[in-house]
C-alpha positions as CSV (number, residue, x, y, z in Angstrom):
1,M,50.0,-22.3,6.5
2,I,47.9,-23.1,3.6
3,S,49.9,-20.7,1.1
4,A,53.2,-22.5,1.8
5,M,51.9,-25.7,1.0
6,N,52.6,-27.7,-2.2
7,P,50.3,-27.0,-4.9
8,K,50.5,-30.5,-5.9
9,L,49.6,-32.0,-2.7
10,L,46.5,-29.3,-2.3
11,F,45.4,-30.6,-5.7
12,V,45.8,-34.5,-4.4
13,A,44.2,-33.5,-0.8
14,A,41.2,-31.9,-2.8
15,A,41.0,-35.2,-5.3
16,L,40.6,-37.7,-2.8
17,M,38.0,-35.6,-0.9
18,A,36.5,-35.3,-3.8
19,T,35.8,-39.1,-4.6
20,A,35.4,-40.1,-1.1
21,P,32.3,-42.1,-0.5
22,L,29.5,-40.3,1.1
23,T,27.7,-41.9,3.9
24,A,25.1,-44.2,2.5
25,Q,21.5,-44.0,3.4
26,Q,20.1,-46.7,5.3
27,S,16.6,-48.4,5.0
28,W,13.8,-49.4,7.8
29,S,10.7,-51.3,7.6
30,G,8.1,-50.6,10.4
31,Q,5.1,-48.6,11.5
32,I,4.4,-44.9,11.6
33,S,3.2,-44.1,14.7
34,D,3.2,-41.1,17.4
35,S,5.6,-40.6,20.4
36,M,2.8,-40.7,23.0
37,C,1.1,-44.3,21.9
38,K,4.0,-45.6,20.4
39,A,3.1,-49.4,19.9
40,K,-0.2,-49.5,22.0
41,H,-3.0,-47.6,21.1
42,E,-5.3,-47.1,23.7
43,E,-9.4,-47.0,23.5
44,A,-11.0,-43.8,22.1
45,A,-13.5,-43.6,25.0
46,E,-14.9,-45.9,27.7
47,G,-16.8,-48.5,25.7
48,Q,-16.2,-47.3,22.3
49,G,-13.6,-49.9,21.6
50,K,-9.9,-49.4,20.4
51,M,-9.5,-46.6,17.7
52,A,-7.6,-47.4,14.0
53,D,-3.8,-47.2,14.3
54,R,-4.3,-44.3,11.3
55,D,-7.0,-42.4,13.5
56,C,-5.0,-42.6,16.9
57,T,-1.8,-41.5,15.6
58,L,-3.4,-38.3,13.8
59,S,-5.4,-37.7,16.6
60,C,-2.4,-37.6,18.9
61,V,-0.1,-35.8,16.5
62,R,-2.6,-33.0,16.5
63,G,-2.6,-32.8,20.1
64,G,1.3,-32.2,20.0
65,S,2.7,-35.6,19.9
66,K,5.6,-36.2,17.3
67,F,5.8,-39.0,14.2
68,V,7.9,-41.8,15.5
69,L,9.0,-45.1,13.4
70,L,8.5,-48.4,15.1
71,V,10.9,-50.9,13.9
72,D,11.3,-54.1,16.0
73,G,10.1,-53.0,19.1
74,K,12.5,-49.8,19.0
75,V,11.2,-46.3,18.6
76,L,13.0,-44.1,16.3
77,Q,12.3,-40.2,16.9
78,I,11.6,-38.2,13.3
79,A,13.6,-35.2,12.8
80,N,11.6,-34.2,9.7
81,Q,7.9,-34.1,11.1
82,D,7.0,-31.9,7.7
83,Q,7.5,-34.7,5.7
84,K,4.5,-34.6,3.5
85,D,4.0,-38.2,3.3
86,L,3.8,-39.1,7.1
87,K,0.0,-38.1,7.7
88,I,-1.0,-40.1,4.4
89,L,1.1,-43.0,5.7
90,A,0.3,-42.8,9.7
91,G,-0.6,-46.0,11.4
92,Q,0.8,-48.0,8.2
93,Q,3.8,-50.4,7.8
94,V,6.3,-48.6,5.5
95,T,9.7,-49.1,4.2
96,V,11.9,-45.6,5.0
97,T,15.3,-44.7,3.5
98,G,17.1,-42.0,5.5
99,D,20.0,-41.2,8.0
100,L,20.0,-42.2,11.5
101,K,21.7,-40.3,14.0
102,G,21.6,-41.6,17.5
103,D,17.5,-42.6,17.5
104,T,16.7,-39.6,15.4
105,L,15.7,-40.4,11.9
106,T,15.7,-38.1,9.1
107,I,13.8,-39.6,5.8
108,A,14.6,-39.1,2.5
109,T,11.9,-41.5,1.4
110,I,8.8,-43.3,2.5
111,A,6.7,-45.7,1.2
112,A,3.9,-47.9,1.9
113,R,4.4,-51.7,2.1
């Protein structure tokens, strides 16, 4: 029962929780791509040649694919697909900060490299 606890103990516990370090955000460098093509963008059409990474990524996302971050051969899913800079930086090399849970990244900041 909380009401039966020592008030001094409650104060100390609250003070410890308030000063506990927050989980630090991490940083990654990689390329913004899409979940369908990942690192391998195919030819646009027979004989038309390969699309630019940016164009292919945006086209695939318009078609239902999701933005991903490619980091050293790994594909990190991006939780916040509505992050405004994803469309601007599609296909580009970027540095991202955020939180990673499993293979899903929630972006806090993103900038071109």
